[in-house]
N, C-alpha and C positions, 0 to 999 in steps of 0.2 A: 547456642554456637560457642566455638571455643577456637578463636584464633584470631593473628594477627593483621589486618586489611590496611595494605597501603592506598589512599585515595591521592591523587591530581588531578587537579580540575582551579582554571583560575577565577571562578565564579563563588568569593567567600560564601554566599549563602548556600550555596551546592555544599560544599566542603563541611559548615556547622550542623544540616540537615542531616546528613550522613553519615559525619561523626556522632553524632548523636543518639542519631537511630541505632546501629550497630556494637556503638558501648552499652545502650538497653539492653539488645540481644544479646550483651554477654562476650563481645570482641575487644579486642584490643586495636585502637586503630592510628594513624600516623597520615597526618594531612600537610600538602605541600600545594602553591599555585604555578610547578613551573613542571619539567620533566628534567631537570639537571638533577635537583634535591632528589627525585623518585629514581632516577638508574644512580645514584648513589648507596641509595635504599637496599636496591635490588642488589647493586653489587656487593653490598654489607653482608649479604646472605638474611634481610630483613623482610617479612611479610610472606603471609600465606596466602595473599588472594591481591591483586590487584584491581583497582577500579579507576579508569586513564580515560580525562574528557578529549578529542581529538586535538583540536586548536586551542596552544596554548603559547603565551608571551615567547619561551623561549624554543619551540622546536614543537611537533605534531606527534600524538601520542599513537597514531599509526604508525609511523616510521620507525616509531623506537621496538613495536613489537617484535622483529623479527631477532635484533639483538636481545630480546628479554627471553624468545625462545631458544638461541641459544646458548647464552648463559644460563638459563637456567629451565630449563625443557617442562618439568613441572608446575608451573606457577602460574595459576590460571589468572587470564586476564581479559578482566569484562570493562568493555569499551561504550562511553556514552558521548553522546555527539547530538548538537542541532542540526546539524548537518542531513535531516532525516531525507536522505534518497536511495533509491537502490544501489547505486556505485557504492556510498558508506556503507552498506551493511555486507556487499559481498567484497568491499578490500578490508574489512576487519574479519571476516573470516577468511579471506585470501591469506592474510597477515597470521593467521594463529590466535586472532583472539577465542577464547573463551565461550564467551559470547557477548551480545551487542544490545545493546535498550538505546532508543530513541530520547531527546529532550523533548517534553516534559515527561519524566518518568515517573511509574508508579511506585513508590517507596517499598510497599510489599511486596511486590514483586521484584525488586534489586536486592532487597533480603532474603528473597526464597533461593535467586540466582547463586549469591555469595554463602547461604547453608550448604549446595547441590554443589559449588565448586571446592568449599572445605572438604566434602567427604567424597571426595572424586577418587576413583582408584586410578585411574590412567585418564591421559589426554587425550579429547575425542581426537577422532579423525579428520580433520576438516578437509572440504574442499578446495581446488587452485582454480583459479580462474582464469582467463585473459582478461583482464581487466580495460577496459574502453571509453573513450572519453563519455564525459555526462552529455553532453547534447547528442550522442548517436545512440542512445539508446530508448526506446520507444517508451519506457514505463516515467512517469513525470509525477510528483506532488510528493511532498513530505507530512498530509493528516496522519493523525493515529491510525485510522482506520486502514489505512496503505502502508502500515510499518509489521504488522503481521504479515501481509505478501512477502514483502521484501526480504523477510526474516527468514521465509522459509525457501525464498529465491535461494539465498544466501547459503541455506543448508544442503539444497540438493544439487547444485550446481556438480557437473562430473557423476554425477550418478546414472545408472541404467534403470530407476524407476520409474514406471508409468505416472502420470499426472494426469491427474480428473481437473478441469477448471470451472466453475459454479459460478453465475452472475447473471444477471439481468444481460440483457438486449442493450449492444451500445456500451458495453461496461468495457470493452479492450480486451477481452480474453483470447484473439487471436495476436494480439501484442503481446500477451502475457507469455503465450508457447513460443513465438519467435523469440524473447528475451531468452527464456529457458534453452531452446537451439543454439543462439548467436555465443550466449557465455558457456554455457556447458561443454564447450570443448570439439563441437558437432558442426562448426560453422562452415569446414570442409567438404562438408557432406549434403546429401539435400535435405530440403524441408516441404515435406509433401502433403499440402493438404487435401482432405476428401471431405467433399460435402456427405454428410452421413444421413440426410434427408431424399436424397435422389441420388445415393451410389446403387449399384445392383450386385449380384454375387460374382459375375463377368468380371465387373469394373474392379473388386477387389481383388480376385485373382491376380488379376493384368498390373496391378500396382504392386501388391505383394510378394507375388510369385514369379508371377512371368514375365515382370516389367523392368524396365533400366533402371528404378532406383539403386543410390548406390547403397552398400554396405555400410551400417551404422549411421544411416540418416535416422530422420524422426519424421512419423507418420502422426499429423494434425487432422484427427475425427471433429470435423467441427457440425455443432447441435446432435452430438451420437445419441440423445433422447431421442430422436426423431428417428432412427434408423430401423426399418422394417424388421421382423420377427426374424424370418428366414435368411437375412443378411448380418443378423445378432449370431444366430448359429453356425452361419460360414464362416463370419471374421473369429469366432471361436476356434472353430476348427484349424483354420491359418496360423491364428499364433500359437498353435500346439502343435505344428506341422516342422519337422527336424527341418525341410529345407528353410523354411522361412525363421526358425529362431537362430538357424545358422547367418544369416545377412545382420542379425543386430541390433534392431529396429528400435527406437524409443517410441511409446507411444503416449500421446499428451491429447485428450480429447476436452471436449468441452459440450456445455450444456447451459440452457437459459429456464429451464425447465429441474422441480425439483427430483433427481434420480433416485433418492432412498423413496421416495413415496411409489414413482414409476416401478421399482422393485418391489415394492409391497403390495402393487395397483396389479402384479403380473404382465406389465405390460413392457419392461425388459428383463430380461435374462439374470437373475442374480448372480452365476457364475463368472458371466463377462463384466458383471459390473466389481466382481469383487478383482477383476482380473486388470481391471483398467485404474480402478480408484485405490491404487496404493498411496500416492500423497493427493490428497483434495486439498486445493484453495480455495478458498472464496473470495471472489473478487467482489469490492463494495460500489454501490452504487456511487453516481454522481451526487445525492443528495446528502450521503453519509460523510462527504471528503468537500464540504460546499467549498474552504480556507483553500484548497487546491486548485479553482476556479482562474485564480488569479497566474501561477506561475503557468497549469494549461493553457492559458489565451494566448501567452506570451507565446510560449514553445509552437503552437499552432502558425501565430504569426511570424515567427522566422521560419519552420518549416518551408510555410509558400513563400518566403523571399528566397530559402534558399532553391528551391522550386523551380524558380525564376516568374514568379509572381511580383505582385507590387507591396516595397517595404515600407512597412508602417510601424508607426506606436499608438499605446493607447494611453490615455488618462487616466490616472488613480479611479478619478471619479465615475469612469466609462465601467472600469473592473467591479465598482460596488454595484452597481446597475446588473451586471452580468452575476453577480454573488450571490444578489437577493432573487434570482428569478429563478422558476423550476425547471429541470431539465429533464422531461421525461424519457428524452431518447439516450439519457446517458454523456455520456464521453464524446461519443459520435456527431451528438447532434450536438453538442458545445464546437467542436470542430467544424463543423458545417457554416453553425453560422458566425463562427469568426470568420472562415474564408470569402463567406458574404461580406461581414464588415469590410474586410479587406478590398475585394473586388470594387463595392459601389462606394465606400465612402472616399468624394472626392480631397480630401485634405491628407498630409501628411502624418497628420494625428490624430485616432478616432475619439471622439469626445463623448459626454454622457447623453448629451442631445441626439445626437446619431443614432448611439446602442438604443436611447426610447424609443425612436420612430421606427427602427427595424422591428424591435420586441412587437410593436405594436401591429406589425405585418405579419407577426408569427401566426399560423393555425392558434385556434383560440384551443384552451386546454379540457376537456372531457373533466368535471369534477368526479370523483371516484365515486360508486356508490354509497349510498347513506347507511350506513348500520341501522340496527333498531336501537332508539335510545338518545334521540335527538341529534341536534348540531353540536355537544356539547367539544371540547378542543379533546378533552379525557377519552371520547370516543373513536376522535381522529387519530389521536396517537393511538390507542390500542389498535385499531385498525392496521395501521402501519404497522407497528410492534408484531403482531399476528401476521402480517405479510413476510417481514424478515426470516422468523423463524421457520414459516412454512416455507420459504428458499433452501433452505439447511437442512430439510426433511429431518430423519432422526439424530441428525448431527447436531453439536450447539455451534451459535458463533463465535467468532472470534472472540476472546478476552477485551474486557473493557467498555460493555455494550452502553453501562450505565452513562459514562462520561460522554460516549457520542450522540446518544440520545440526547441527555441535558443539552450538548452544546446546538444541536439542530432546534433545539426549540429556542435557545436566547440566543442566538443571532438576527433570526427577524425581529425576536421580541424586540432586542434592545436596538437594531437600527431602525425599525419602522418610528419603536420610542422618538429616536435622537432626531428621525424623520417628521416627525409630529409637533415638537417644541424648535422645530428651524435650529439644530442641533446646540440648542440650551440644553446644557450639562444639569444644574441647578433643577429646570424644572422637568427634566427627564427622569432623574434621581427620586425627585417627587411622586412625578409617575408610575413608576414602575416600587416606591415602596421601597427603594433602597438608600443604602449612605454612596453619599457621593462619592468616595473613595473606592467601593465595590465597584461602580459604575466606571470609574476609571481603568481599573484594572482589565474588566470586562471588555471594555472597549480596545484594552493592548493585546488581552489574550486570543481574542477573536477578530483584530488585526480589520475593526469597523473605522470609513473615515469619516470623521465628523467635520460637515460642511456648517458655517453660523451663515445666518441671515437669509438664509433660502430654502424652503423646501427641498426635500432631498428625494423626494420616491413622489 
């Protein structure tokens, strides 16, 4: 790579790491910890690419973006941020960022983005979105598994591209569809949900052709993989009908089944699949975003309070209990359980003891069928990874699979080891066979609560 990269981040470590990596890649680098110096360099004409954090001592990198775009419209700006929410990703795109990467970022990925930015021939035509308050958005969580979802959402807002959302039952596919509708400029039009498993041809015609659905509305086809064969053919015909196309619908479909496999098996029409699957989005199950459980739980408690339910707080220890629990019903199961906690807990704060009692009353989880090869951990992990690949059919899962799987194993391993040693980090490190400093780092990265003097499980 050849070019001058301007870095603005108040974290000295990040500046150092990026400077060293970009210098080794052949770039010239200028780094600062404030927006004032960054803006001065831009005004003086320095830099071929900018890498900027959002929150800095003297300003906000996102707030500076419109001025950069106006002053130097061909200067690509890559936004990096620890505020890993869908709103940050959308704001970055709305403000004109070349790309957005959440912290902690993959160094190879950011080098790849810089390389592409240095060779770009024109600035991307980025979407504009109506930005709403964070608490009004249905998507919650800043885990790495959700970041790819947020980035795709930010890139396709205000387009007419059809979207197919894949994910297990209870992952929030309908919420993602509503987010695309709400933030994509169609909020003033209709959002019509069609239960694809039960709709018939007459029902499809009534909605798409003869109904009162407003022009430009969103048609959400829930569980499209379960649509009957005759309805699949009829839907394809309606989508090609000039009277329907003139109404400008956007189609968002969802499925908890691997659609590519259904097509391969002849159970779903290939021509309809490709018409609906223009932009695929894979929504991760809750077990791949365990660190989001705290944010999700607080969000559900606040949501219930706003709706007129009891106003409750929840302790850090209680959240830790919930974070170590398996949620086969995904986000929907977590929301139902949170509502139960809020209603049944007699105190203003939900504590770990009450959470434990309620978890014990939950239906027993049926263990997965044990594959050939015994009960070794590698066998169980292998079966889990195979199911994950099968869910995506012929497509590949989002990047970052290695780190997601490692974190999935690390969290219960370290948390349960600390529980067994009653929070004694020296004994836990010895038990795990790792350095104590490494253990401390993992505790911080995984946000594990350490409670001394009593067993935590």
